[in-house]
C-alpha positions in Angstrom: -38.2 -21.7 208.0 -39.1 -23.7 210.7 -42.6 -23.1 212.6 -42.0 -21.5 216.2 -41.2 -24.6 218.5 -41.1 -27.2 215.9 -38.6 -29.9 215.9 -38.7 -29.2 212.2 -41.1 -28.6 209.3 -41.6 -29.6 205.9 -42.9 -27.6 203.3 -44.4 -28.1 200.2 -44.3 -25.3 196.9 -45.7 -24.9 193.9 -43.4 -23.4 191.1 -46.0 -20.9 189.2 -45.7 -20.3 185.7 -44.0 -17.3 186.3 -41.1 -18.7 188.5 -42.1 -17.7 191.6 -43.0 -20.1 194.3 -46.4 -20.4 196.0 -46.5 -22.5 199.1 -49.5 -24.6 199.5 -48.9 -26.8 202.7 -46.8 -27.5 205.7 -45.7 -30.2 208.0 -44.6 -29.3 211.7 -42.9 -32.1 214.0 -44.0 -30.5 217.5 -41.9 -32.9 219.1 -43.0 -32.5 222.8 -42.7 -29.0 222.8 -46.1 -27.8 223.6 -47.1 -31.1 225.8 -44.5 -29.8 228.5 -46.5 -25.6 227.9 -49.8 -27.4 228.1 -49.2 -30.5 230.1 -50.6 -33.0 227.4 -49.9 -36.3 228.7 -50.8 -39.9 227.5 -50.9 -43.5 229.8 -48.3 -45.8 227.8 -48.6 -49.3 228.2 -46.4 -49.8 231.3 -49.0 -47.2 232.8 -46.6 -44.6 233.2 -47.6 -40.7 232.0 -45.4 -39.3 229.2 -45.7 -36.1 227.5 -47.0 -36.2 223.8 -45.8 -36.2 220.7 -47.4 -33.9 217.9 -47.6 -32.9 214.7 -49.5 -29.6 213.2 -50.4 -29.6 209.4 -51.7 -26.5 207.1 -53.1 -26.3 203.7 -55.4 -23.8 202.5 -57.2 -23.3 199.2 -53.6 -22.0 197.8 -53.4 -25.5 196.7 -56.7 -25.1 194.1 -54.5 -21.8 192.6 -52.0 -24.1 191.9 -53.5 -26.5 190.0 -55.5 -23.8 187.9 -52.1 -22.0 187.5 -49.9 -25.3 186.7 -52.8 -27.2 184.5 -54.1 -23.7 182.6 -53.5 -22.7 179.5 -54.2 -20.1 176.4 -57.6 -21.6 176.3 -58.6 -21.2 180.1 -59.1 -23.5 183.1 -57.8 -27.1 183.0 -58.6 -29.7 185.9 -57.0 -32.9 186.0 -60.0 -35.4 186.8 -59.5 -36.6 190.1 -60.2 -33.2 191.4 -63.0 -31.3 188.6 -66.3 -31.4 189.7 -67.4 -33.0 186.4 -65.4 -35.4 184.6 -67.1 -35.2 181.3 -69.7 -32.8 179.6 -72.4 -34.7 176.9 -73.4 -32.1 174.3 -76.1 -33.3 172.2 -76.3 -31.6 168.6 -80.0 -31.3 168.0 -81.3 -29.7 164.6 -84.7 -30.1 163.4 -85.0 -33.8 162.7 -83.8 -37.0 164.8 -83.2 -34.4 168.1 -85.3 -36.7 170.1 -83.1 -39.9 169.5 -80.0 -38.0 170.4 -81.4 -36.7 173.4 -82.9 -40.3 174.2 -79.2 -41.8 173.5 -77.1 -38.7 175.4 -79.5 -39.2 178.5 -78.7 -43.3 177.9 -75.0 -43.0 178.2 -75.0 -39.8 181.2 -77.2 -42.7 183.1 -74.8 -45.2 182.2 -71.8 -43.2 183.1 -73.2 -41.8 186.8 -74.2 -45.5 187.5 -70.0 -46.3 187.3 -68.9 -42.9 189.5 -68.3 -41.1 186.8 -69.2 -36.8 187.0 -71.0 -36.2 183.8 -73.2 -32.7 182.5 -74.9 -32.3 180.0 -75.5 -29.4 178.0 -78.8 -29.1 176.8 -78.7 -25.0 176.4 -80.2 -23.7 172.9 -76.9 -22.2 171.4 -74.7 -23.4 168.5 -72.4 -26.6 169.4 -69.5 -24.4 168.8 -70.7 -21.8 171.3 -70.7 -25.3 173.6 -67.6 -26.6 172.6 -65.9 -22.9 173.6 -67.5 -22.6 176.9 -66.2 -25.9 178.2 -62.8 -25.8 177.2 -62.7 -22.4 179.3 -64.0 -23.8 182.1 -62.1 -26.9 181.8 -64.1 -30.3 181.4 -61.0 -33.0 181.1 -63.6 -34.6 178.4 -66.6 -34.0 175.9 -68.8 -36.2 174.5 -70.2 -35.1 171.4 -73.1 -36.4 169.4 -75.7 -35.2 166.8 -78.2 -36.8 164.4 -75.5 -37.9 161.9 -73.6 -39.5 163.9 -76.2 -41.1 165.4 -77.2 -42.4 162.2 -73.9 -43.8 161.6 -73.5 -45.2 165.3 -70.7 -43.2 166.2 -69.6 -40.6 169.0 -66.6 -38.0 169.2 -64.8 -37.6 172.8 -62.7 -34.7 172.9 -59.5 -34.5 175.4 -59.2 -30.9 176.8 -55.6 -31.7 177.5 -54.3 -32.7 174.1 -56.9 -31.3 171.8 -57.6 -35.0 170.0 -60.5 -36.1 168.9 -61.3 -39.7 169.2 -64.5 -41.5 167.4 -65.9 -44.2 169.1 -68.6 -46.5 168.4 -71.5 -47.1 170.0 -72.1 -50.4 170.2 -69.0 -50.5 172.4 -68.3 -50.3 176.2 -68.7 -46.4 176.7 -68.2 -46.2 180.0 -65.0 -48.3 179.9 -63.9 -46.0 177.1 -64.1 -42.8 179.4 -62.9 -44.4 182.0 -59.4 -45.2 180.6 -59.3 -42.0 178.7 -59.7 -40.1 182.4 -57.1 -42.2 183.8 -55.2 -41.3 181.0 -55.6 -37.5 180.4 -54.9 -37.5 184.6 -51.6 -39.3 183.9 -50.5 -37.3 181.0 -51.5 -34.1 182.9 -49.5 -35.1 185.7 -46.5 -35.9 183.6 -46.1 -32.6 181.9 -47.0 -30.6 184.7 -44.2 -32.2 186.3 -41.4 -31.4 183.4 -42.3 -28.0 183.5 -41.8 -27.8 187.7 -38.5 -29.8 187.0 -37.4 -27.0 184.2 -37.7 -24.0 186.0 -34.8 -25.6 188.4 -31.6 -24.7 188.0 -28.0 -25.9 189.9 -25.7 -23.9 190.1 -21.8 -23.7 191.5 -21.9 -20.1 192.3 -24.3 -17.6 193.9 -22.7 -14.9 191.6 -25.7 -14.5 189.6 -28.7 -16.2 191.2 -30.8 -12.8 191.0 -30.5 -12.7 186.9 -31.6 -16.2 187.0 -34.4 -16.1 189.7 -35.8 -13.2 187.9 -36.1 -14.9 184.3 -38.4 -17.3 186.0 -36.1 -20.1 187.7 -35.9 -22.1 191.1 -31.8 -22.1 192.0 -30.8 -25.0 193.5 -27.2 -25.0 195.1 -25.3 -26.7 197.8 -25.0 -25.3 201.6 -23.3 -25.9 204.2 -26.7 -25.5 206.9 -25.7 -22.9 208.7 -28.6 -20.2 209.8 -25.9 -17.4 209.6 -25.0 -17.9 206.1 -28.1 -18.9 204.9 -29.1 -14.9 206.5 -26.0 -13.5 204.2 -26.9 -15.1 201.5 -30.4 -13.9 201.3 -29.3 -10.3 202.2 -26.7 -10.3 199.4 -28.8 -11.7 196.6 -32.6 -10.6 197.8 -33.9 -13.7 197.2 -35.1 -15.9 200.1 -34.0 -19.7 200.6 -36.9 -22.0 200.8 -35.7 -24.6 202.5 -33.4 -27.7 202.4 -34.5 -29.8 199.1 -31.8 -32.6 199.7 -30.5 -33.2 203.4 -27.4 -34.3 204.5 -25.6 -35.7 201.3 -22.0 -36.9 200.2 -20.0 -34.4 198.1 -17.2 -32.9 198.0 -18.7 -29.6 196.9 -18.6 -26.3 198.8 -21.0 -24.3 200.3 -20.8 -21.3 197.9 -20.7 -18.1 200.2 -18.3 -19.2 203.4 -16.6 -21.9 201.3 -17.5 -24.5 204.0 -18.1 -28.5 202.8 -21.8 -28.5 201.7 -24.1 -31.0 203.6 -27.1 -30.1 202.0 -29.0 -29.0 198.9 -30.9 -25.7 199.6 -33.3 -24.4 196.7 -33.9 -20.0 196.8 -36.6 -18.6 194.5 -38.9 -15.2 194.3 -42.4 -16.3 196.4 -45.5 -15.2 196.3 
């Protein structure tokens, strides 16, 4: 849908786990429409006054909902490191013996990580370690750093990845800040690739719209060849009961015909159920 008065609109949608799409942002090229209406002018380099060209952008907190839905799993929240409030949770495993030494080492590592700009939290609650692990899996911190007395005696620690569940043993003699920084990059790239693959697998291309409503009900987004005629688009929506999101690829070269009116196809468009 084009914003009223705009030259064109670009919309950004995320495919949710159930196959419905959520619009998370829009960009509108307003041209000079509103500049004429409100007499908005500027002086060009020749000293002449011209009507301004304008754009309008929209993004809302729905983008947060989209990120949660795209990455979350049965264990709970899973946040990419770039947007996670805390990127690593340090969990000291405290027993009667060796507790002070473990806390001192954890604080040392926390300070070193924070000095590198990494967002860190330390869970010092007096509860079982297993409960802490469960809580931070649920809350989606990308990395977890575990250190107990036995680990300290062996000069090692464990770093756990929320995205894969992998546990990595690291030497305390290593550069922990570099190791954590590299892992955060790996997690970010892995989560992005996995999420993008999930988006792509939900898109199917059809030459016919005969069973489009059934396919959409199965949680898919349909890509189809379209003539671009507005009246044809409205007729497709009426007959199928499915919304046309917009044009995914425009001015394509193809010998395909629009499956509704039979005219030569000009674009690839998308159809889906929407929120």
